[in-house]
C-alpha positions as CSV (number, residue, x, y, z in Angstrom):
1,M,15.7,-5.3,-8.9
2,L,14.3,-3.1,-11.9
3,A,16.8,-3.8,-15.0
4,S,16.8,0.2,-15.7
5,E,18.0,0.6,-12.4
6,C,21.5,0.6,-13.8
7,G,22.8,3.1,-16.5
8,T,20.1,6.2,-15.2
9,V,19.2,8.4,-17.7
10,R,18.3,11.4,-15.9
11,P,15.3,12.9,-17.1
12,A,14.8,16.3,-18.1
13,M,14.1,18.7,-15.3
14,V,12.6,22.2,-14.5
15,D,12.8,25.1,-11.7
16,A,10.5,24.9,-8.9
17,G,8.5,28.3,-10.2
18,S,8.9,27.2,-14.3
19,S,6.2,25.9,-16.5
20,F,6.4,22.2,-17.3
21,K,6.7,20.8,-20.8
22,L,4.0,17.9,-21.8
23,V,5.6,15.1,-23.8
24,D,3.3,12.7,-25.9
25,V,5.4,9.2,-25.1
26,P,5.4,8.0,-28.4
27,G,4.4,4.7,-30.1
28,G,1.2,4.4,-29.5
29,L,-1.1,2.1,-31.9
30,P,-4.2,3.1,-33.5
31,L,-7.2,2.2,-31.3
32,F,-5.1,0.4,-28.3
33,G,-2.4,3.2,-27.7
34,H,0.1,2.0,-25.3
35,A,-2.1,-0.5,-23.9
36,G,0.2,-3.6,-25.3
37,V,3.6,-2.1,-23.8
38,F,1.9,-0.5,-21.0
39,K,-0.1,-4.0,-19.7
40,K,3.2,-6.0,-19.8
41,D,4.8,-4.3,-16.7
42,P,3.0,-1.1,-16.1
43,L,6.0,-0.1,-13.6
44,Q,9.3,-0.5,-15.8
45,T,7.0,1.1,-18.4
46,M,6.3,4.3,-16.4
47,A,9.6,4.1,-14.8
48,D,10.9,4.0,-18.5
49,W,9.9,6.7,-19.9
50,W,10.0,8.9,-17.2
51,R,13.7,8.9,-17.4
52,R,13.7,9.2,-21.1
53,Y,10.8,11.8,-21.6
54,G,10.7,13.7,-18.2
55,D,8.5,14.3,-15.4
56,V,5.5,15.8,-17.7
57,L,3.4,12.5,-19.6
58,R,0.7,12.0,-21.7
59,F,0.0,8.3,-22.9
60,R,-2.9,6.5,-24.3
61,L,-5.3,2.9,-23.1
62,G,-6.9,1.7,-25.3
63,P,-9.6,5.2,-25.8
64,K,-8.3,6.5,-22.1
65,T,-6.0,9.4,-22.5
66,L,-3.8,9.5,-19.2
67,H,-0.9,11.8,-17.5
68,L,1.7,10.6,-15.4
69,F,3.4,13.6,-13.1
70,S,6.6,12.6,-11.2
71,H,7.7,16.2,-10.5
72,P,7.1,16.5,-6.8
73,D,5.4,20.4,-7.4
74,L,2.9,18.5,-10.0
75,A,2.2,15.8,-7.1
76,E,1.3,19.1,-4.5
77,E,-0.6,20.8,-7.0
78,V,-3.5,17.9,-7.4
79,L,-3.1,16.4,-3.9
80,I,-2.9,19.1,-1.6
81,K,-3.4,22.9,-3.4
82,Q,-6.0,21.9,-6.3
83,A,-7.5,18.9,-3.9
84,D,-11.0,20.0,-4.4
85,R,-10.5,19.6,-8.2
86,F,-9.1,16.0,-8.5
87,V,-11.3,13.1,-7.3
88,K,-11.0,9.7,-7.4
89,V,-11.5,8.2,-10.8
90,Y,-14.4,5.7,-9.8
91,D,-17.8,6.4,-10.6
92,P,-20.5,4.1,-8.6
93,R,-23.0,3.6,-11.3
94,R,-20.5,2.3,-13.1
95,P,-17.8,0.5,-11.1
96,V,-14.4,-0.1,-12.5
97,G,-11.5,-1.3,-10.7
98,L,-11.2,-1.4,-6.9
99,A,-15.1,0.2,-6.5
100,L,-16.3,-3.1,-7.8
101,V,-14.4,-5.2,-5.1
102,L,-14.6,-1.8,-1.9
103,G,-17.8,-0.4,-2.8
104,N,-18.2,3.0,-2.1
105,G,-15.2,3.3,1.1
106,L,-13.2,5.6,1.9
107,V,-10.2,4.2,-1.0
108,T,-13.0,5.1,-3.8
109,S,-16.0,7.1,-3.1
110,S,-16.4,10.9,-3.6
111,G,-17.9,14.3,-3.0
112,E,-19.7,14.4,0.4
113,I,-20.4,10.5,0.8
114,W,-16.5,10.4,1.2
115,K,-16.5,13.4,3.3
116,R,-18.9,11.9,5.6
117,H,-17.0,8.5,5.6
118,R,-14.0,10.1,6.5
119,R,-15.3,12.3,9.6
120,I,-16.7,9.3,11.0
121,I,-13.8,6.7,10.7
122,Q,-10.7,9.4,10.7
123,P,-10.8,9.4,14.8
124,I,-10.7,5.6,14.8
125,F,-7.4,5.3,13.3
126,H,-6.3,8.2,15.9
127,R,-2.3,7.1,16.9
128,T,-3.6,7.4,20.8
129,R,-6.5,4.4,19.7
130,L,-4.3,2.2,17.7
131,T,-1.4,1.9,20.5
132,A,-3.9,-0.1,22.5
133,M,-3.9,-2.8,19.6
134,A,0.0,-3.0,19.8
135,D,0.2,-5.3,21.5
136,R,-2.5,-7.6,20.2
137,M,-0.3,-7.5,16.6
138,V,3.1,-8.6,18.5
139,Q,1.2,-11.8,19.9
140,I,0.0,-12.7,16.9
141,G,3.2,-12.0,15.2
142,E,4.6,-14.6,18.1
143,H,2.3,-17.0,17.2
144,R,2.5,-16.8,13.5
145,I,6.1,-17.6,12.9
146,A,5.8,-19.5,16.1
147,G,4.1,-22.0,13.1
148,W,6.6,-21.8,10.8
149,P,8.5,-25.1,9.7
150,K,10.6,-26.8,12.0
151,Q,13.3,-27.3,9.4
152,T,14.5,-24.2,8.8
153,E,16.7,-24.6,6.0
154,Q,14.0,-25.1,4.3
155,P,13.3,-22.2,2.0
156,I,9.6,-20.6,2.7
157,D,8.1,-17.7,0.8
158,I,8.6,-14.4,3.1
159,A,6.1,-12.3,1.1
160,A,3.3,-15.2,1.2
161,E,3.9,-15.5,4.7
162,M,3.8,-11.8,5.7
163,M,0.6,-11.5,3.6
164,A,-0.5,-14.2,5.4
165,L,0.4,-12.5,9.1
166,T,-0.8,-8.8,8.6
167,L,-4.2,-10.7,7.4
168,E,-4.5,-12.8,10.6
169,V,-3.5,-9.1,12.3
170,I,-6.0,-7.0,10.5
171,S,-8.3,-10.1,11.2
172,H,-7.9,-10.1,14.9
173,T,-7.7,-6.0,15.0
174,M,-10.9,-5.8,12.9
175,F,-13.3,-8.3,14.0
176,T,-11.8,-10.0,17.4
177,T,-11.4,-13.6,16.5
178,S,-14.1,-14.3,13.9
179,V,-13.0,-14.6,11.3
180,V,-9.8,-16.5,11.6
181,Q,-11.2,-20.1,10.2
182,H,-11.5,-18.2,7.5
183,I,-8.0,-16.8,6.5
184,D,-6.9,-19.5,3.7
185,Q,-10.5,-18.4,2.3
186,I,-9.9,-14.9,2.7
187,S,-7.1,-14.8,1.3
188,H,-7.7,-16.4,-2.0
189,A,-11.3,-14.1,-2.7
190,L,-8.5,-10.8,-2.2
191,R,-5.9,-12.3,-4.2
192,I,-8.7,-13.2,-7.2
193,S,-10.6,-10.3,-6.5
194,L,-7.7,-7.5,-6.2
195,R,-5.7,-8.7,-9.8
196,Y,-9.6,-8.6,-11.2
197,A,-10.2,-5.3,-10.2
198,F,-6.8,-3.8,-11.7
199,D,-7.4,-5.9,-14.8
200,S,-10.6,-4.1,-15.3
201,F,-9.4,-1.1,-15.2
202,H,-5.8,-0.9,-16.9
203,N,-6.9,-3.8,-20.1
204,P,-9.1,-1.8,-22.8
205,L,-9.8,-5.3,-23.7
206,H,-11.4,-6.3,-20.1
207,P,-14.4,-8.6,-21.2
208,P,-17.7,-7.2,-19.6
209,A,-18.5,-8.1,-15.8
210,W,-21.8,-9.3,-17.4
211,L,-20.5,-11.8,-19.7
212,P,-20.2,-15.4,-18.4
213,T,-16.8,-16.0,-18.7
214,G,-14.8,-18.1,-16.0
215,R,-13.3,-15.3,-14.5
216,N,-16.3,-13.7,-14.4
217,R,-17.9,-16.5,-12.6
218,E,-14.7,-16.9,-10.2
219,F,-15.1,-13.1,-9.1
220,R,-18.8,-13.4,-8.5
221,R,-18.3,-16.4,-6.2
222,V,-15.1,-14.8,-4.2
223,M,-17.0,-11.5,-3.6
224,A,-20.4,-13.4,-2.8
225,F,-18.3,-15.1,-0.4
226,M,-16.6,-12.0,1.0
227,D,-20.4,-10.0,1.0
228,D,-21.9,-13.3,3.1
229,L,-18.9,-13.3,6.0
230,I,-18.9,-9.1,6.1
231,Y,-22.8,-8.9,6.9
232,G,-23.0,-12.0,8.8
233,L,-20.3,-10.5,11.4
234,I,-22.1,-7.0,10.8
235,A,-25.8,-8.6,11.4
236,E,-24.8,-11.0,14.8
237,R,-22.5,-7.9,16.5
238,R,-25.6,-5.7,15.7
239,G,-27.6,-8.8,17.1
240,S,-25.9,-9.8,19.9
241,G,-24.7,-6.5,21.2
242,K,-21.4,-7.8,23.2
243,R,-18.5,-5.3,23.0
244,H,-15.0,-6.6,21.7
245,D,-13.4,-3.8,21.4
246,D,-12.3,-4.2,17.8
247,L,-12.7,-1.7,14.6
248,L,-15.8,-3.7,13.6
249,D,-17.3,-2.4,17.2
250,R,-15.9,1.2,16.9
251,L,-17.6,1.6,13.1
252,L,-20.6,0.5,14.7
253,D,-19.8,2.9,17.5
254,A,-19.0,5.9,15.1
255,R,-21.4,8.8,14.3
256,D,-21.0,11.7,12.4
257,E,-20.2,14.3,14.5
258,E,-22.5,17.0,11.8
259,S,-25.5,14.7,11.5
260,G,-25.3,12.2,14.4
261,A,-25.9,9.5,11.8
262,G,-23.8,6.0,12.0
263,L,-23.0,3.9,9.0
264,T,-25.5,1.9,7.4
265,D,-25.1,-2.1,6.6
266,Q,-23.7,-1.3,3.2
267,E,-21.9,1.1,4.1
268,L,-20.5,-0.5,7.0
269,R,-19.2,-3.4,4.4
270,D,-17.5,-1.1,1.9
271,E,-15.6,0.5,4.9
272,A,-14.6,-3.1,6.4
273,L,-13.9,-4.6,3.3
274,T,-11.6,-1.2,2.5
275,I,-10.0,-1.7,6.1
276,F,-9.6,-5.1,5.4
277,A,-8.2,-5.0,1.9
278,A,-5.8,-2.2,2.6
279,G,-4.7,-2.7,5.9
280,H,-2.8,-6.2,5.3
281,E,-1.8,-6.0,1.7
282,T,0.0,-2.7,1.8
283,T,1.6,-3.8,4.8
284,A,2.7,-7.5,4.6
285,N,4.2,-5.6,0.5
286,A,6.4,-3.3,2.7
287,L,7.7,-6.2,5.2
288,A,7.9,-8.5,2.2
289,W,10.3,-5.8,0.2
290,T,12.3,-4.6,3.7
291,W,13.1,-8.6,4.4
292,Y,14.7,-8.3,0.8
293,L,17.0,-5.6,1.2
294,L,18.1,-6.1,4.3
295,A,19.0,-9.6,3.0
296,I,21.1,-8.0,0.0
297,H,22.3,-5.8,2.3
298,P,24.2,-7.5,5.3
299,D,25.9,-4.4,6.5
300,V,22.3,-2.8,7.1
301,K,21.3,-6.0,8.3
302,A,23.8,-6.4,11.1
303,R,23.1,-2.7,11.7
304,F,18.8,-3.6,12.7
305,H,20.1,-6.8,14.5
306,E,22.5,-4.9,16.7
307,E,19.6,-2.3,17.5
308,V,17.4,-4.7,18.5
309,D,19.5,-7.2,20.7
310,R,20.4,-3.5,22.8
311,V,16.6,-1.9,22.8
312,L,15.2,-5.4,23.5
313,Q,17.5,-7.3,25.6
314,G,15.2,-10.8,24.6
315,K,12.5,-9.2,25.7
316,R,9.2,-8.9,23.6
317,P,8.6,-5.4,21.4
318,T,6.1,-2.9,22.7
319,V,5.1,0.0,21.4
320,D,7.2,2.1,24.2
321,D,10.1,0.4,22.6
322,L,9.2,2.5,19.0
323,P,11.2,5.6,19.9
324,N,14.1,3.6,20.8
325,L,14.1,1.6,17.7
326,P,14.7,4.6,15.1
327,Y,17.2,2.4,13.2
328,T,14.4,0.5,12.2
329,R,11.9,2.6,11.7
330,A,14.8,3.9,9.2
331,L,15.0,1.1,7.6
332,F,11.0,0.9,7.1
333,D,10.6,4.5,5.5
334,E,14.0,3.7,3.4
335,S,12.3,0.4,2.0
336,L,9.0,2.6,1.2
337,R,10.7,4.8,-0.5
338,L,12.3,2.2,-2.5
339,F,9.1,0.3,-3.0
340,P,6.3,2.4,-2.1
341,P,3.3,0.2,-1.9
342,A,0.9,2.6,-4.5
343,P,3.7,3.4,-7.1
344,A,1.4,5.6,-8.8
345,I,-1.8,8.0,-7.2
346,Q,-4.6,8.3,-9.4
347,R,-7.2,11.2,-9.8
348,K,-9.4,13.0,-12.4
349,A,-10.1,16.7,-13.3
350,V,-13.7,17.7,-12.5
351,T,-13.2,21.0,-14.0
352,D,-11.2,23.1,-16.4
353,T,-8.1,23.8,-14.3
354,M,-3.9,25.0,-15.1
355,I,-1.3,23.1,-13.0
356,G,2.4,23.5,-13.9
357,G,1.9,26.1,-16.5
358,L,-0.4,23.4,-18.7
359,A,-3.6,23.7,-19.2
360,L,-5.6,20.1,-18.5
361,P,-9.4,19.8,-19.6
362,A,-12.3,18.4,-17.7
363,G,-12.1,14.4,-17.4
364,S,-8.3,14.5,-18.1
365,V,-7.1,11.4,-15.8
366,V,-3.8,12.3,-14.3
367,L,-1.0,9.8,-12.5
368,I,1.0,10.8,-9.5
369,G,4.1,8.5,-10.0
370,T,5.3,8.1,-6.4
371,Y,7.7,5.3,-7.6
372,N,9.3,8.2,-9.6
373,L,9.3,10.7,-7.1
374,H,10.6,8.9,-4.7
375,R,13.6,8.0,-6.8
376,H,14.0,11.5,-8.2
377,P,18.2,12.3,-8.7
378,A,16.6,15.7,-8.4
379,F,15.4,15.4,-5.0
380,W,17.0,12.6,-3.2
381,S,21.0,11.8,-3.2
382,D,21.9,8.4,-4.7
383,P,18.5,7.6,-5.4
384,E,18.6,4.2,-5.9
385,R,20.7,3.2,-3.1
386,F,19.2,1.4,-0.2
387,L,20.1,4.2,3.1
388,P,18.2,4.0,6.1
389,E,20.7,6.2,7.0
390,R,19.4,9.5,5.3
391,W,16.3,9.3,7.5
392,L,18.1,9.6,10.9
393,K,20.6,12.3,9.1
394,G,17.0,14.5,8.6
395,E,18.2,14.5,5.0
396,R,15.3,12.8,3.5
397,S,14.3,14.8,0.8
398,L,14.7,18.1,-1.1
399,A,11.0,18.6,-1.7
400,R,8.4,18.3,0.9
401,Y,6.1,15.8,-2.1
402,A,9.2,14.1,-3.5
403,Y,7.7,10.7,-0.6
404,L,4.3,9.9,-0.6
405,P,4.1,6.3,0.5
406,F,0.5,7.4,2.1
407,G,-0.2,9.6,-0.4
408,A,-0.6,13.3,0.8
409,G,-3.5,16.0,1.6
410,P,-7.3,15.5,2.6
411,R,-6.9,12.0,1.1
412,A,-3.8,10.9,2.6
413,C,-4.1,7.1,3.7
414,V,-6.2,6.8,7.2
415,G,-4.2,3.7,7.7
416,T,-0.8,5.5,8.4
417,H,-0.8,5.1,11.8
418,F,-1.9,1.7,12.0
419,A,0.4,0.8,9.3
420,L,4.0,2.4,10.8
421,I,3.0,1.3,14.5
422,E,2.7,-2.5,13.0
423,G,5.6,-2.7,10.6
424,P,8.4,-1.7,12.5
425,L,7.1,-3.8,15.8
426,L,6.5,-7.1,13.4
427,L,10.4,-6.3,11.6
428,A,11.8,-6.0,15.5
429,L,9.9,-8.7,16.9
430,I,11.2,-11.2,13.6
431,G,14.6,-9.7,13.6
432,Q,15.2,-11.1,17.1
433,Y,13.8,-14.6,16.2
434,Y,15.9,-15.0,12.9
435,D,18.6,-14.0,10.2
436,L,16.4,-14.2,6.9
437,R,18.6,-14.7,3.8
438,L,18.0,-15.0,0.5
439,A,17.7,-18.2,-1.1
440,Q,16.6,-17.1,-5.1
441,D,19.0,-15.2,-7.5
442,R,16.7,-12.7,-8.4
443,V,13.2,-10.5,-7.3
444,E,11.2,-8.6,-9.7
445,P,8.5,-6.1,-8.4
446,Q,5.0,-6.7,-9.5
447,L,2.5,-4.0,-9.9
448,M,-1.1,-5.6,-8.9
449,V,-2.9,-2.8,-7.3
450,T,0.1,-2.6,-5.1
451,L,3.3,-2.9,-5.5
452,R,4.5,-6.9,-5.0
453,P,7.3,-9.5,-5.3
454,K,6.3,-11.2,-8.5
455,G,6.3,-14.7,-7.3
456,G,7.3,-14.2,-3.8
457,I,10.7,-14.1,-2.3
458,L,11.5,-17.3,-0.6
459,M,14.0,-17.1,2.3
460,T,15.7,-19.3,4.6
461,R,15.4,-18.9,8.3
462,H,18.6,-18.8,10.6
463,P,18.3,-19.0,14.4
464,R,20.0,-16.1,16.5
465,R,20.2,-16.5,19.7
466,R,17.9,-13.9,21.6
467,V,19.3,-11.5,24.3
468,A,18.6,-12.9,27.6
469,T,16.7,-9.9,29.2
470,S,17.4,-9.7,33.5
471,A,14.6,-10.7,34.6
472,A,14.7,-14.0,32.9
């Protein structure tokens, strides 16, 4: 866990209707600003600054000035009330960060392009359309864990296993079985490209992409592989006309309700890669952190196992079982609170504006500190503790926008329902078969686009006796 979670200093708070005081983080260096300390551990640095200096901070990364907001009122202003004034930072003319990988997809685009794509894609992810994919998720999960090493006392990296599992799920649901044979190459390509994207945005010394460095050449190689794969799948599907009832079929069929136009091949590539990357990375990390939290909270794990056994009675979980697994969903929600996949949400002001009594000039870059919001002592009781019960009691938070694992407002994650079906189903499935126990002393979070366990999480698997169904 984070070292600063012990002996937490309560940050300065303000009343909901009050103005906020902006604090410039001290210690910035000429030219580099706070880039040195930030680059070493962005998550820990932002959490420490918040605890020490309060909810509204300003700091520099090289020539870039950023604002860190860690209060739900400010999150609501940026993401909801003034959403039209705060846009994504990405510029398609000079792509950096995720735009280098995802192009102009939903995560990175802005303006009319984003609005059009959102109109086209959002119906694909409607809850009723995703429930049909739930059985496929579970079948893939069963197949994956059946291939785990037979020596259950041999530790496995549960973070890597969850990444492979969710990658296989999105591969099947996105492209049916067309890319399963490329899973290892895809996993490698995404790992290399996303790390490159993260460094390109947050490291002011990151070399420009045109320089023939070894890292730049490796990035171009993995992106060429992903482009060839996805463009090839699009061409094959368009040419054959075969139906697979997967997400790619739905993207090909989708039309803008206003213009009747569909997506071009490049737009399909950008959106397919966006869904592919975001559709497994975030859920994989959420699952890994959930297994870790269960391992260090045996009382919670015992209650989880009891619920799974009682409700499922040894049968394969289905989407119809989810309403009867409230504790499983609660512990997944609580894991998302303590370890949100996106610890900060980034926006840029497109015009001069006022927020919380603060004047922000056009071009100001804002980070909504999701990780900080989720642990804010003014809005959560006992915020550092893993307490799934808070979700059953209806306590949650005192402020609506103190919990933002999937963002909020018009740009909230389009795949929220997908994750909230996939996560609890896979937890219930694996929890039937195994009691997972921690096999290492320390697990540290690392911010690398998403919040992942640094170096993975080693666990041993202890087989559980599944409760037999009456039909068995």
